[in-house]
C-alpha positions as CSV (number, residue, x, y, z in Angstrom):
1,X,67.9,66.3,256.7
2,X,68.0,68.2,260.0
3,X,67.7,64.9,261.7
4,X,70.7,63.5,259.8
5,X,72.8,66.6,260.7
6,X,72.3,65.8,264.4
7,X,74.8,62.9,264.1
8,X,77.5,65.1,262.6
9,X,78.6,66.4,266.0
10,X,80.3,63.0,266.6
11,X,82.4,63.3,263.5
12,X,83.3,66.9,264.3
13,X,84.5,65.8,267.7
14,X,86.5,62.9,266.3
15,X,88.1,65.2,263.8
16,X,88.8,67.8,266.6
17,X,90.4,65.1,268.7
18,X,92.5,63.9,265.8
19,X,93.7,67.4,265.0
20,X,94.3,68.1,268.7
21,X,96.0,64.8,269.4
22,X,99.4,66.4,270.0
23,X,98.0,68.9,272.4
24,X,95.8,66.2,274.1
25,X,98.9,64.0,274.4
26,X,100.9,66.9,276.0
27,X,98.1,67.7,278.5
28,X,98.7,67.0,282.1
29,X,97.8,63.4,282.7
30,X,94.1,62.8,283.5
31,X,94.7,63.0,287.3
32,X,95.5,66.7,286.9
33,X,91.9,67.4,285.9
34,X,90.7,64.5,287.9
35,X,87.9,62.2,287.1
36,X,84.2,62.8,287.1
37,X,80.8,61.4,286.1
38,X,78.9,61.8,282.9
39,X,75.1,61.4,283.4
40,X,71.9,62.3,281.8
41,X,68.5,61.1,280.5
42,X,67.7,59.9,277.0
43,X,64.2,60.5,275.5
44,X,62.3,60.1,272.3
45,X,61.0,63.1,270.3
46,X,57.9,63.1,272.5
47,X,60.0,63.4,275.7
48,X,59.4,59.8,276.8
49,X,62.3,57.9,278.4
50,X,64.2,55.5,276.2
51,X,65.5,52.3,277.7
52,X,68.4,50.1,276.5
53,X,70.2,52.9,274.8
54,X,74.0,52.2,274.6
55,X,75.9,55.3,275.8
56,X,79.6,55.4,274.9
57,X,82.1,57.9,276.2
58,X,85.2,58.1,273.9
59,X,88.4,60.1,274.4
60,X,91.8,60.4,272.7
61,X,94.1,57.5,273.8
62,X,91.6,56.3,276.3
63,X,89.4,53.2,276.6
64,X,85.8,53.6,275.8
65,X,83.4,53.8,278.8
66,X,80.0,52.3,278.2
67,X,76.6,52.2,280.0
68,X,73.0,51.4,279.2
69,X,70.0,53.5,280.0
70,X,67.5,52.1,282.4
71,X,63.7,52.1,282.3
72,X,63.7,55.8,283.3
73,X,66.0,56.6,280.4
74,X,68.8,57.6,282.8
75,X,72.4,56.5,282.6
76,X,75.5,57.3,284.7
77,X,79.2,56.7,283.7
78,X,81.8,57.2,286.4
79,X,85.6,57.5,286.0
80,X,85.4,59.9,283.1
81,X,88.5,62.1,282.7
82,X,87.7,65.8,282.9
83,X,88.7,66.7,279.3
84,X,87.5,66.4,275.7
85,X,85.2,63.4,274.9
86,X,82.5,62.2,272.5
87,X,79.3,60.9,274.0
88,X,77.5,58.6,271.6
89,X,74.0,57.3,271.9
90,X,73.0,54.2,269.9
91,X,69.9,51.9,269.9
92,X,68.6,49.6,267.2
93,X,66.0,51.3,265.0
94,X,67.0,54.8,266.4
95,X,69.2,57.3,264.7
96,X,72.7,57.2,266.3
97,X,73.6,60.7,267.6
98,X,76.5,62.1,269.6
99,X,77.6,65.2,271.5
100,X,81.0,66.5,272.5
101,X,81.9,67.6,276.0
102,X,85.0,69.3,277.3
103,X,86.3,70.0,280.8
104,X,84.1,73.1,280.9
105,X,81.0,70.9,280.9
106,X,81.9,69.4,284.3
107,X,80.4,71.3,287.3
108,X,82.1,71.8,290.6
109,X,81.1,68.3,291.6
110,X,82.8,67.1,288.4
111,X,79.5,65.9,286.9
112,X,78.8,66.5,283.2
113,X,75.1,66.2,282.4
114,X,74.4,65.2,278.8
115,X,70.7,64.7,278.0
116,X,69.8,63.5,274.5
117,X,66.6,63.3,272.4
118,X,66.7,60.5,269.8
119,X,64.8,60.1,266.6
120,X,63.1,56.8,265.5
121,X,65.0,55.4,262.5
122,X,63.4,52.3,261.1
123,X,64.4,52.9,257.5
124,X,67.0,50.7,255.8
125,X,69.1,50.6,252.6
126,X,69.7,47.1,251.4
127,X,70.9,45.3,248.3
128,X,73.2,42.8,246.7
129,X,76.7,43.5,245.3
130,X,78.0,41.4,242.4
131,X,81.4,41.1,240.8
132,X,81.8,42.0,237.1
133,X,85.3,40.5,237.2
134,X,83.9,37.1,238.2
135,X,80.8,36.5,236.1
136,X,78.7,38.6,238.4
137,X,79.2,36.3,241.4
138,X,78.4,37.8,244.9
139,X,81.1,40.1,246.1
140,X,82.0,40.0,249.8
141,X,84.0,42.5,251.8
142,X,82.8,45.7,250.1
143,X,82.6,48.6,252.4
144,X,79.2,50.3,252.1
145,X,78.8,53.7,253.7
146,X,76.4,56.5,254.1
147,X,78.9,58.5,256.0
148,X,78.2,59.2,259.7
149,X,74.8,57.5,259.4
150,X,76.4,54.1,259.0
151,X,79.0,51.8,257.5
152,X,78.8,48.0,256.9
153,X,80.5,45.4,254.8
154,X,78.9,43.0,252.3
155,X,78.5,39.4,253.4
156,X,79.7,36.3,251.6
157,X,76.5,36.3,249.5
158,X,77.0,39.9,248.5
159,X,74.2,41.3,250.6
160,X,74.4,44.3,252.8
161,X,72.0,46.3,255.0
162,X,72.4,49.7,256.4
163,X,69.9,49.9,259.3
164,X,68.8,52.7,261.7
165,X,68.2,55.4,259.1
166,X,65.5,57.9,258.5
167,X,64.1,58.2,255.0
168,X,66.1,61.1,253.6
169,X,68.8,62.0,251.0
170,X,72.1,60.1,251.3
171,X,75.4,59.7,249.4
172,X,76.0,55.9,249.2
173,X,79.6,54.7,248.5
174,X,80.9,51.2,247.7
175,X,84.6,50.7,248.3
176,X,86.9,47.6,247.9
177,X,90.6,47.3,247.2
178,X,91.4,46.9,243.4
179,X,87.8,47.9,242.4
180,X,86.6,51.3,241.2
181,X,84.8,53.1,244.0
182,X,81.2,53.7,243.2
183,X,79.1,56.5,244.5
184,X,75.3,56.6,244.3
185,X,72.7,59.1,245.4
186,X,69.8,57.8,247.4
187,X,66.9,60.3,247.7
188,X,64.0,60.3,250.2
189,X,61.7,59.3,247.3
190,X,63.7,56.0,246.9
191,X,62.4,54.8,250.2
192,X,59.2,52.8,250.0
193,X,57.7,51.7,253.3
194,X,61.1,52.8,254.9
195,X,63.1,50.5,252.6
196,X,65.4,51.4,249.7
197,X,66.9,48.5,247.7
198,X,70.1,49.3,245.9
199,X,71.8,46.5,243.9
200,X,75.2,47.3,242.4
201,X,77.9,45.6,240.2
202,X,81.5,46.4,240.9
203,X,84.6,45.7,238.8
204,X,83.3,47.0,235.5
205,X,85.7,48.9,233.3
206,X,85.9,52.6,233.6
207,X,84.4,54.5,230.7
208,X,84.8,58.0,232.0
209,X,87.1,58.7,234.9
210,X,85.7,56.8,238.0
211,X,82.5,56.0,236.1
212,X,81.5,52.6,234.6
213,X,78.8,51.9,232.0
214,X,76.5,51.0,234.9
215,X,77.2,54.4,236.5
216,X,76.4,56.1,233.2
217,X,73.1,54.3,232.8
218,X,71.7,56.5,235.6
219,X,73.2,59.7,234.3
220,X,71.2,62.9,234.6
221,X,69.1,63.8,231.6
222,X,70.0,66.8,229.5
223,X,66.4,67.4,228.6
224,X,66.9,70.8,227.0
225,X,69.0,72.4,224.3
226,X,70.5,75.3,226.2
227,X,72.5,75.3,229.4
228,X,73.9,78.7,230.6
229,X,76.6,79.1,233.3
230,X,78.2,82.0,235.2
231,X,77.0,85.2,236.8
232,X,77.9,88.1,234.4
233,X,75.0,89.8,232.6
234,X,76.6,89.7,229.2
235,X,73.3,90.1,227.5
236,X,70.7,90.7,230.3
237,X,68.4,89.1,231.0
238,X,69.2,86.1,228.8
239,X,72.6,85.8,230.4
240,X,72.7,86.6,234.1
241,X,73.4,84.8,237.4
242,X,69.7,84.7,238.2
243,X,69.0,82.9,234.9
244,X,72.0,80.6,234.4
245,X,71.8,77.2,236.1
246,X,74.6,75.1,234.6
247,X,76.0,74.5,238.2
248,X,73.0,72.2,238.8
249,X,74.4,69.7,236.2
250,X,76.6,66.8,237.3
251,X,80.2,67.9,237.4
252,X,83.1,65.6,238.4
253,X,86.7,66.5,239.3
254,X,87.6,70.1,240.0
255,X,85.1,72.8,239.1
256,X,83.8,76.1,240.3
257,X,80.9,78.5,239.5
258,X,82.5,81.8,238.5
259,X,81.1,85.1,237.1
260,X,82.5,84.2,233.7
261,X,81.0,80.8,233.6
262,X,80.9,77.4,235.2
263,X,84.6,76.4,235.2
264,X,86.2,73.1,234.6
265,X,89.7,73.0,236.3
266,X,92.7,70.8,236.3
267,X,93.1,69.0,239.6
268,X,96.4,70.6,240.8
269,X,96.7,70.6,244.6
270,X,99.1,68.5,246.6
271,X,99.6,65.0,245.2
272,X,97.3,65.9,242.2
273,X,100.4,67.4,240.6
274,X,101.9,63.9,240.4
275,X,99.0,62.9,238.1
276,X,100.4,61.9,234.6
277,X,99.5,63.8,231.5
278,X,96.6,62.2,229.7
279,X,95.0,63.6,226.6
280,X,92.5,60.8,226.3
281,X,90.9,60.8,229.8
282,X,89.2,63.9,231.2
283,X,90.7,65.4,234.3
284,X,87.5,67.2,235.1
285,X,84.2,67.0,233.2
286,X,80.4,67.5,233.2
287,X,78.1,64.9,231.7
288,X,74.5,64.0,231.0
289,X,72.3,61.7,228.8
290,X,70.7,63.2,225.8
291,X,68.5,62.1,222.9
292,X,70.1,63.3,219.6
293,X,67.7,64.2,216.8
294,X,68.0,66.0,213.5
295,X,66.9,69.1,215.4
296,X,69.8,69.1,217.9
297,X,72.6,67.2,216.3
298,X,75.1,70.1,216.4
299,X,76.6,70.8,219.9
300,X,78.1,74.2,220.5
301,X,80.3,75.3,223.4
302,X,80.8,78.9,224.3
303,X,84.1,79.0,226.2
304,X,87.0,81.1,227.4
305,X,90.0,80.1,229.5
306,X,91.8,81.2,232.7
307,X,95.6,80.5,233.3
308,X,96.0,79.7,229.6
309,X,97.5,81.4,226.6
310,X,97.8,80.7,222.9
311,X,101.3,79.3,223.6
312,X,100.1,77.2,226.5
313,X,96.4,76.6,225.9
314,X,93.9,74.5,227.7
315,X,93.1,71.2,226.1
316,X,89.5,70.2,226.1
317,X,86.9,68.2,224.1
318,X,83.7,66.2,223.9
319,X,83.3,62.5,224.4
320,X,80.2,60.4,223.7
321,X,79.3,57.1,225.2
322,X,76.7,54.9,223.4
323,X,75.4,52.6,226.1
324,X,73.6,50.5,223.5
325,X,76.8,49.5,221.8
326,X,78.2,46.0,222.2
327,X,81.0,47.6,224.4
328,X,80.5,51.0,225.9
329,X,83.5,53.3,225.2
330,X,84.1,57.0,225.3
331,X,84.4,58.2,221.7
332,X,86.0,61.6,221.0
333,X,83.9,63.9,218.8
334,X,85.8,66.4,216.7
335,X,89.1,65.5,218.2
336,X,90.9,67.4,221.0
337,X,90.5,71.1,220.9
338,X,92.8,73.8,222.4
339,X,92.1,77.4,223.4
340,X,94.1,79.9,225.4
341,X,92.3,83.3,225.6
342,X,90.2,85.3,228.0
343,X,87.9,86.2,225.1
344,X,84.8,84.0,224.4
345,X,84.8,81.7,221.4
346,X,82.3,79.2,220.0
347,X,83.3,75.6,219.2
348,X,80.9,73.1,217.5
349,X,80.8,69.3,217.6
350,X,78.9,67.1,215.1
351,X,76.7,64.5,216.8
352,X,75.1,63.3,213.5
353,X,76.3,59.7,213.9
354,X,74.1,59.4,217.0
355,X,70.8,60.8,215.6
356,X,67.9,58.6,216.9
357,X,69.9,57.5,220.0
358,X,70.1,58.6,223.6
359,X,73.8,58.8,224.5
360,X,75.9,60.1,227.3
361,X,77.8,63.3,226.5
362,X,80.7,64.5,228.5
363,X,82.5,67.9,228.2
364,X,85.9,68.0,229.8
365,X,89.4,69.4,230.2
366,X,92.6,67.3,229.8
367,X,95.8,67.4,231.8
368,X,98.5,68.0,229.2
369,X,101.5,67.8,231.5
370,X,102.4,66.5,234.9
371,X,103.7,68.7,237.7
372,X,102.3,72.2,238.4
373,X,99.8,72.4,235.6
374,X,96.9,74.7,236.2
375,X,94.3,75.5,233.5
376,X,90.6,76.4,233.6
377,X,88.0,76.0,230.9
378,X,85.1,78.4,231.4
379,X,81.8,77.0,230.1
380,X,79.4,79.9,229.4
381,X,77.0,77.8,227.4
382,X,76.3,74.3,226.2
383,X,73.9,74.5,223.3
384,X,72.3,72.1,220.8
385,X,70.7,73.0,217.5
386,X,70.8,71.8,213.9
387,X,73.5,74.4,213.1
388,X,76.4,75.9,215.0
389,X,75.3,78.5,217.6
390,X,77.5,81.6,218.3
391,X,77.5,84.7,220.4
392,X,74.8,85.6,222.9
393,X,71.6,85.2,220.9
394,X,68.7,82.8,221.2
395,X,68.7,79.3,219.7
396,X,67.9,79.4,216.0
397,X,64.8,78.0,214.4
398,X,61.1,78.6,213.8
399,X,59.3,79.9,216.8
400,X,56.4,77.8,218.1
401,X,54.7,81.0,219.3
402,X,55.8,84.4,217.9
403,X,58.0,86.3,220.3
404,X,58.6,83.4,222.6
405,X,62.1,82.3,221.3
406,X,60.9,78.7,221.9
407,X,61.4,77.1,218.5
408,X,59.6,74.2,217.0
409,X,63.0,72.5,216.8
410,X,63.4,72.9,220.6
411,X,59.9,71.6,221.3
412,X,60.5,68.5,219.1
413,X,63.9,67.6,220.6
414,X,63.2,68.4,224.2
415,X,63.2,65.0,226.1
416,X,60.1,64.0,228.1
417,X,60.8,64.4,231.8
418,X,61.1,61.4,234.0
419,X,60.2,63.2,237.2
420,X,56.7,64.3,238.2
421,X,57.0,66.4,241.4
422,X,59.0,69.7,241.6
423,X,59.6,72.3,244.3
424,X,60.3,76.0,244.1
425,X,61.9,76.2,247.6
426,X,65.6,76.2,248.2
427,X,67.4,75.2,251.4
428,X,66.0,77.5,254.0
429,X,68.9,77.2,256.5
430,X,70.7,80.2,255.0
431,X,70.0,83.1,252.7
432,X,71.6,82.8,249.3
433,X,72.7,85.9,247.5
434,X,74.8,86.9,244.5
435,X,78.0,85.8,246.2
436,X,77.0,82.2,247.0
437,X,74.3,81.3,244.5
438,X,76.3,78.4,243.0
439,X,76.2,76.5,246.2
440,X,72.4,76.8,246.2
441,X,72.1,75.7,242.6
442,X,74.0,72.5,243.5
443,X,71.6,71.8,246.3
444,X,68.7,72.0,243.9
445,X,69.8,68.6,242.5
446,X,68.6,66.8,245.6
447,X,65.1,68.3,245.8
448,X,63.9,68.4,242.2
449,X,63.9,72.2,242.1
450,X,61.8,73.6,239.3
451,X,64.6,75.9,238.0
452,X,67.0,73.0,237.8
453,X,64.5,70.5,236.3
454,X,62.6,72.8,234.0
455,X,64.2,75.2,231.5
456,X,63.9,78.9,232.4
457,X,63.6,81.4,229.5
458,X,64.1,85.1,230.6
459,X,62.5,86.9,227.6
460,X,62.3,90.3,229.3
461,X,62.9,89.8,233.0
462,X,65.0,87.9,235.4
463,X,63.5,86.0,238.4
464,X,63.7,86.2,242.1
465,X,65.7,83.1,242.7
466,X,65.6,83.1,246.5
467,X,62.6,85.0,247.9
468,X,63.7,84.9,251.5
469,X,60.5,86.0,253.1
470,X,58.6,83.1,251.6
471,X,61.1,80.4,252.4
472,X,63.7,81.0,249.7
473,X,60.9,80.7,247.1
474,X,61.6,80.8,243.3
475,X,59.5,83.6,241.6
476,X,59.2,84.7,238.0
477,X,58.0,88.3,237.6
478,X,57.1,91.2,235.3
479,X,59.0,94.4,234.7
480,X,56.0,96.7,235.5
481,X,56.3,98.7,232.3
482,X,53.6,100.6,230.4
483,X,53.6,97.8,227.8
484,X,50.6,95.5,228.4
485,X,51.1,92.1,226.8
486,X,49.1,89.0,227.5
487,X,50.5,87.1,224.5
488,X,54.2,87.2,225.0
489,X,55.4,86.4,228.6
490,X,58.0,88.3,230.5
491,X,59.6,85.0,231.3
492,X,58.6,81.4,231.6
493,X,59.6,77.8,232.5
494,X,59.0,74.8,230.3
495,X,59.3,71.0,230.4
496,X,58.0,68.2,228.3
497,X,56.0,65.2,229.6
498,X,54.5,62.1,228.3
499,X,50.8,62.6,229.1
500,X,48.8,59.4,229.9
501,X,46.3,58.1,232.5
502,X,48.1,58.4,235.8
503,X,50.1,61.4,234.5
504,X,47.5,63.7,233.1
505,X,46.4,65.8,236.1
506,X,48.7,68.7,237.0
507,X,48.5,70.8,240.1
508,X,50.4,74.1,240.5
509,X,50.7,75.4,244.1
510,X,51.7,79.0,244.0
511,X,51.3,82.5,245.4
512,X,51.7,86.2,244.6
513,X,54.0,88.5,246.5
514,X,51.3,90.7,248.0
515,X,47.5,91.3,247.7
516,X,47.7,94.7,246.0
517,X,48.2,93.8,242.3
518,X,47.2,90.9,240.1
519,X,49.7,88.5,238.7
520,X,48.8,87.4,235.2
521,X,49.9,83.9,234.2
522,X,48.9,80.9,232.1
523,X,49.7,77.3,231.3
524,X,50.3,76.6,227.6
525,X,50.7,73.1,226.1
526,X,52.7,72.8,222.8
527,X,52.5,69.5,220.9
528,X,55.4,68.1,218.8
529,X,53.5,69.0,215.7
530,X,53.3,72.7,216.7
531,X,49.8,72.8,218.0
532,X,49.5,75.3,220.8
533,X,46.8,75.2,223.5
534,X,46.2,77.5,226.4
535,X,45.0,75.2,229.2
536,X,42.5,76.6,231.7
537,X,42.4,75.4,235.3
538,X,39.4,73.3,236.2
539,X,39.5,74.5,239.8
540,X,41.6,76.8,242.1
541,X,41.8,77.8,245.7
542,X,43.2,81.3,245.3
543,X,41.8,84.2,247.4
544,X,41.0,86.1,244.2
545,X,41.3,84.6,240.7
546,X,39.5,85.2,237.3
547,X,40.1,84.4,233.7
548,X,41.8,87.2,231.7
549,X,42.7,88.0,228.1
550,X,44.4,85.5,225.7
551,X,44.0,82.5,228.0
552,X,45.7,84.1,231.0
553,X,44.4,84.0,234.5
554,X,44.9,86.8,237.0
555,X,45.1,86.2,240.7
556,X,46.0,87.6,244.1
557,X,47.1,85.3,246.8
558,X,49.7,86.4,249.3
559,X,49.5,83.4,251.6
560,X,51.8,80.4,251.9
561,X,55.3,79.8,253.1
562,X,57.5,77.0,254.2
563,X,56.0,77.0,257.7
564,X,52.4,76.9,256.3
565,X,52.5,75.1,253.0
566,X,48.8,74.4,253.1
567,X,48.0,78.0,252.5
568,X,49.4,78.3,249.0
569,X,46.8,78.6,246.2
570,X,46.3,75.5,244.1
571,X,45.4,75.5,240.4
572,X,44.3,72.2,239.0
573,X,44.6,71.3,235.3
574,X,43.1,68.4,233.4
575,X,45.6,67.3,230.7
576,X,43.7,64.2,229.6
577,X,42.9,65.7,226.2
578,X,46.6,65.1,225.5
579,X,46.7,61.4,226.5
580,X,49.2,59.4,224.4
581,X,51.2,62.5,223.4
582,X,54.4,64.1,224.5
583,X,53.6,67.7,225.3
584,X,55.7,70.7,226.3
585,X,54.2,72.5,229.1
586,X,54.9,76.2,229.7
587,X,54.2,78.4,232.8
588,X,54.6,82.0,231.8
589,X,54.0,85.3,233.6
590,X,52.6,88.3,231.7
591,X,52.4,92.1,232.1
592,X,48.7,92.2,232.2
593,X,48.3,95.8,233.6
594,X,50.5,98.7,232.9
595,X,52.9,100.2,235.5
596,X,52.0,97.9,238.4
597,X,55.5,96.9,239.4
598,X,57.2,93.5,239.6
599,X,54.2,91.2,239.9
600,X,55.3,87.7,240.8
601,X,54.3,84.1,240.3
602,X,55.9,82.2,243.2
603,X,56.3,78.4,242.8
604,X,55.8,76.1,245.7
605,X,55.1,72.9,243.9
606,X,54.2,71.4,240.5
607,X,52.8,67.9,240.7
608,X,51.8,65.7,237.8
609,X,49.8,62.6,238.7
């Protein structure tokens, strides 16, 4: 991603020139600053000269000046006005980059030296676009963009290719007049041998705002039965900013992570106030795909409102889309609801008609009036069970393991995960803290972060969400109390997987915080029939590790960070005994020795292969 960011300077410059066009236009004419020369050398990442690089100098209301580097990688462009310019470097199969220069970059001889290092970019995104309005015929003239990294138009046969990319994460948009704009996420994992193929159909009918049935077919999975939002510790540690990750779900429209919850808002700035009232189409919403069973057929929302009263409440509701139906439509469940209070309340929605089906569920807020209409629906919890869930407690049911609050109903209705590799590291470019955690949780979506992809259960202790010293690592930990307990964890993460050859070997790459105290942890497998097995590692590379009581392992290993990932301890597990079964896997941390402080299990990677 760092490589991609290097091209952003060009966009920043163009924006700066656009914003400054009035001042640029009122500058003294170019002769006042005179003219100079822009020169430099272009190299690859190893410092070797690059030939045939097209160098373009662009300025506001000026003709572009173009040159090409020679065999020594050098270029020289005369007659450049001494003022603000963008200098862009482009070469086939190399990532386009740019740099801005101003009058201050010219020396006394009026020479501005701009050297550049370019990155090899042989990756491509390609595909075919078809037209749902015309029997899926090829659709030409669609603008396909990955932002500053490239924009092309589809050809007469509907094909498109975005070249000169590096394999990384992108937001891909498809735009054409009179068609719904489509946005897709392309991840680094989507590139195979530097090629990502992405076919799309445009012109389908919207089912949810700006989303067609084809869009919804790739909706995020709501694997679990509880999603908590917000930062207030209303019932610590179950409800706390460090434990509540609703912001990592897929929100559309206007929304914000707030202390009270993850807040759906009416779009109400500028021209948005001209939007018509519509109590059938969500103004803002969150959505995901979920398998409905007898164990989770009742959906409960714990909500409050901002900018709403009992006389002027917020209008909200739940819509369900069955993509297996002859025609996918958004069906309201339980009708429109209204609420206008700063107190929390619980609303339930009956999903019984969809038992046995995986459907798309959307929770949203409606615009009830045009003009200046500003309402917020605060989502503190989205919960699924076989009865209505209220207040701050744990989900109801029969515990799979006494004291764990993980019920057999939760185990049975958790959906098998479709991903197999997870990270515990957050974006390391900045330090995330209490005041900007929501931004970090959103970034988890693009990296398969373990806290966004697995479900975190804080039985007794909250985690270290961003352990800065180890590369913003995610760590679960103990309280360090006198109460020794190797049967009930302080906290844990769980997810379900379909175990089979090719997906029955699990590797945990982890560390402890220091080498003073042991961290006690274990991997537990829970089958759908309630069978519980503590799984022992078949090998490990920890500096100090031994079996402990009740299936736990204790270890010390204070090595490993983002700059030295090979130094993490690896624990390997053979899950082949569960081949052919869907198994819920639980990583928990235990208070194995009294009064030894907050002993931590730091996650670097979990890999299932």
